[in-house]
N, C-alpha and C positions, 0 to 999 in steps of 0.2 A: 389152841385147840388143833388137833390133827385134822387136815382136810381129807375128805374122801376123794378117791381118784375115779374119774369117769372118762370113758373113751369116746372118741368121735371118729366114725368111719364116714368117708366122703367129705373130708375136710377141704378139698379143693373146689367143691361146688359152692354156689352162692349160699345155700342154707347152712352148709357145713362151716363156711367162713363166718356166718352170722353167729353160729353156736360158739365158735372160738371167741369172737368179740364179747359175747355176753358172759361166758364162763370165766374169762380172764379177770372179770370184775366181781365174781361170785365169792362171797366170804367163806363158803363151806366146802368148795370142791376145787380139785386140781385137774384141769383137762389134760388128757393124753391123746396123741394122734395115733390112729391105727391105719396102717396101709394095707389095702386089700388088693392092690394091683401089683403084678410082678414087675411091670415096667411103667415108669411114669416120666413125664416131661417136667422135671423139677424146675426147669427154667420158666415154665408157664404157671408155676404154682402161685396162688394168692399169698399175700403177706400173712404171716402167722405170728407176728409179734416176737416174743422170746421163745416160742415153741418151735425149735429147730429140728428136733429128732422125732422119729416115729418108731412104733413097734409093729411087729407083724400082726395082721388081723387073724389070729388063730385062737382057738379056745385055750390052748396051752399058755400062750402069751398073756391072755386076759387073766387067767388064773394066777400065773406067776407074778403078774404086776399088781394083783389084788384089786382089780377094778370092780367097783360097786355097781356101776351101770354103764351101758354102752348105747350111744346114739347112733342110729343107722340113717344117715342122710344120703341114701342110695336109691337107685331105681328099684321098683318092686321085685324084679327077678333076683337082684343082688341081695335084697333084704331077706327074701325067702331062703336063699342059699346060706346066708351068714347067721341068721337068728338062732337056729338050733344049737350051733357050737357055742355061741355067746351064753345062751341059757344054761347049757350043760356045764359051762365053766363057772356057774354061780352068779353071773352078772344079770341084773335086770335090764331089759331091752326096751328102748324107746325108739320106735320106728317112724320115720317121717314120710315114708312112702305110702302108697295105697295097698300094700301087700296084705294087710290084716284088718282092713276096715269093714269089709262088707259081710262078714259073718259066715258065709257058706261058699264052697267051691263053685257052685252053680252061678251065684250072683257075680263072683269075681270073673268067671269065664265069660259071662254075658256082657259085661261092661268093659273088661280089659282085653277081651279077645285072645286070651291065653289061658292054658290050664293052670290051676293053683298047685304048686309043687309041695306045699306043706299043709295039707288040709287039717291035719291033727292039731296044728297050732291055732287055727281059726277059733276053736272053742275056748282057748285060753286067753286070747287077746281081749283087752279092755279098751273100749273107745274112749279117748281122752279129751272130751270137751269139758273143761273143769267146771264151768258154770252150771252144767246139768248132770255131769257124771262123777262129781267129786267123791261121792261115797264109795265108788268102786275103784278109784285110782290108787289109793294108798296101798292096797294089797296086791296090786298088779305086778306080775313078773314080766309080762309082755304088754307094752302099752302102744296102741295104735294112735298116733298123733293125727288129728283131723286135717283134711285138706283145706286149702286157703279159701276157695269159694264157699264151701259148706260152712266154714266158721262164720264168715260174715252173714251168710243167709240164715243159718239157724239161730244165731244170736238175735237177729232182727225178727224172725218169724215165730219161733217157738213160744215166747210168752203170749203172743196174740192168739196163736192156735189153741193153746191151753185155756185161755180165757174165753174162747168161743166167740170172738168178735169179728172174725173174718168170715165173709160169705163165700164158703169154699165152692159152692155151685157156680159162682161167677168166674172161678179160676184165679190164679196168682201168676203174675209175670215178673220174672227176675232178670233184669238187664244188667249184666255184670261186665265190668271193664278192668283189665289188669295190665300192669307193667310187664316188660319183656323178661325180667328175671324169673317170672313164674314158669317160663319154658326151660329153665336150667341153663347151665353154662356150656354145654356141648354145642359147638358151632353148627348152624343149619342155615340154609338159604332163607327160610321163612323169617328167622329172627336176626338176620344180618342187618347192618346199619342202613344200607341202601333200600332194603325192602320195608323197613319199619319207619324210618324217619319221614315225617310228613304224611303218614299213612294211618289208616284206621280200618280194622278188618274183623269180621266175625269168624268163628271156627267151631268145629265139632257140634254143629247145630243138631239138636234132638238126640245126640248120642254122647254128650259129655260125661266122662266117667265119674265126675263129682256129683252128678244128679242123685244117684242112689243114696249117697250120704245124707243129703238134705232130706230125702224121703224117710230114711231110716230113723233119723233123730226127730224130725218135726211131726212125723205121723201122717204126712200128706200122701195122697195117692199120685201116681205119675200123671194121670189124666188131669189133675188139679193144678199142676205146677209146670210152667213153661220157663225154661232157662236158656239164655244165650250168653256165651262167653265172647268177649271182644278184646282184641289186642290194641293197646294204645302206645304211642311212642314215648314212653317214659321208662325209667329203670325199675321202679318198684311202686307198689301200692295197688289196692283193689277198692273200687267203689261200686256198690251194687244199688241200683234204683229198683225198688220193688213196688209193684202196682197191684192193688186189690180193692174189692168192695167190702165195706165194713158196716156193722150194725151200731158202731159207736157214734155218738152224737157230736164229738169234738176231738181235736188233736189232744187237748188236755186229758180227755178220758183215756186215750191210748197211752199217753205218757205216764199216767198214773199206774197203768198195768206194768209198764217197764220199770217204773220206780219201785214198785213193790217187789218185783222179781229180782232186780239187780241192786237193791239197797245196800247189800253187804259185799258186792263184787268189786274187787279193786281195779279191774281192767275193762269195765264197760262204762262209758261216759254218755250221758244223755243231753241233747240240745233242747233249749227252750223252743216253744212253738214259734214258727216264723224263721227259724235258723236251722241250717243244715250243715253237716260235716263235709270236709273235703280232705284230699290226700295230704296236703301240707300238715294238717293237724295230727296225723297219725304216723307220719314217716319216722322210721327208726324207733318206734315205740311198740309196746305190747298192748296198746289200747284198741278197743273196738268202739267207734263213735257212731251214735245212732240219732237221727233226727226224723221227725214225722210231720206231714201236712195232711189236711183233710178238708174236703168240700162237703159240708154237712148236707147241702141240698140234694146231692146226688149219691152220697155215700162212697165217693171215690177217695181212696187214701193212697199216699205215697210215703214209703219209708226209705231213707237213705242210710246205708251201712258202709262204713269205711274202715279198712285195716291196712297195715303194712303186710304184704304177702310173705315177706321173709321173716317177720317177727311174730305177730299174733297168728299169722297164717302158716308158720313153720317153726323156726328155731326158738322164738320167744315162748310160744305155747308149749313147745317141747321141754323147755327149762321150767316153765310153770308146772308142768306135769311131773318132772323130776323132783321138784321141791316137795310136791305132795307125796310122791312115792317114798322119798327118803326122810321125810319128817322135818324139812327145812321150812322157814317162813315162805309162804307162797309167793311173795313179791320179791324175794331175794334175787339180786342180780338184774332185776327188771324195772326198777324205779330209780 
C-alpha cells in the first residue's frame, strides 16, 4: 500500500522530534521534513533517524511533493504565517501551537498579548480533543491541537462537570506541574540547568494562556477555576492535582462516571480507588491516566491526571488527530 506523505515543520524542536519518532513507526504515512528557516544551525539539530533531507516550507513545495497533511510544531506567530499557504496548497494542517485554539481574535489578544494575524482562519479551525471533539475532527482542514495542560485538565474535569457532581460554587483548584520540555527547546535563563535543577517554581499565575482552553471545553467560568502552573526539574511529563467539592458519595461513584464516559477510549486509563497515577506510568506514551480520592464526610475530592506533555500533550495527540482526519486507525503509531 502506498503511504501518504505528511510534512513536519519545526522538526528541530522537542514536539517536532517526537512527531518524527512516532511517524517513523506509522504504517500509513511517510514523514517529510519542511524547513521554514533560511539559516539553521544544522550542527545542533536533533537526530532524525534516516530523514536526512528537507524540502522548503512553501506552498509550492508542499503541492509538488503531494503532501496530504502538514504538522506545524511552531510558535503561534509562525503557525499563523505558514498555515494559509499550506491550506492553499491542498494540505490539511495540524497546528500544535495556540494560534487557532481560542475561536476569536479578541480572546487570542487577551491571553497571548498579541494581535491575531489570520482571524479569518479562526472560524475554520477545529479544536482537536479526540475524546470529546471526534465528530468534528474527520472533516477538518485546519486542526488546532490542544495544549498540554488543558488536555490533562479537561479529560479529568469534563465528565464530572457534565454529570453535575462538582459543587461549582465552591470552586475548583488545579495544581499543575510540568517538566522543562514544555517550555520548548529555545535556550533561556529560566530553563537552564542551573536554574532548574533542585528547584521548583510557579509561573504565569492568574494569567496562564492555557486557562481559556480549559474554560472553553469544560464550560466552567473563570471565577470557578483556579489554575497554577509549576516547573519541576524533570525533562517531560505533566501531573495535575485537581481539588473540588462534590455531591458524589464515594470515589467509586466518580469512577463510574469516568468509566461510562471513557469505556471506548483507547488512550484514557483509570486507576482503582486508593491508587493514583504518576509520571513514570505515562512517560513516552499517548495515555492520560486518571485517579480519584474522596472524603465522603466533607465532600472533598481530589483527582490526579497525568500525561506526557510531548506525546498526549502535543505530538501523540496530533498524530491521533491526523489518524482521524485521514481515516487511519486511531491508535496507529501510538500503541
